Phi, psi and omega in degrees: 000324180296319176302322184287320180294317181298316179292321177297315181297317182292321174297316177298322177291325176291315176298317175303315179299318181296311183305311179305311185301309181293324176302309179297321179293319180291325180295313183298318181293322180290323180296312181300314177303317185289320176299317178294320177301319181293320178299318183296313182295325177298314179298318181293317179298317182294322181293322178296314179300314179301316183294319172300313175304320179295317179296318179296320176301312179301319185293315180298322176299313177303313178299321179297308180299321181293319184291322181289322177302311181299316179299320176296320180295318179294331179287343184278000000 
């Protein structure tokens, strides 16, 4: 009986070690996935900010041109 109990304990320990190992691997995979999603979101936000800055610059340039055109018209 003692041999059977020892085998059962060893088997249980091996199973527990495997569960811990796979749990850590899954945790690492989940962490990497979350980090990748954050990097993707950061990139999306950066692109959107760049696009908005470009639109704002174009709008400002258009306003300056329009003001210059009005000034030229008034000067005539």
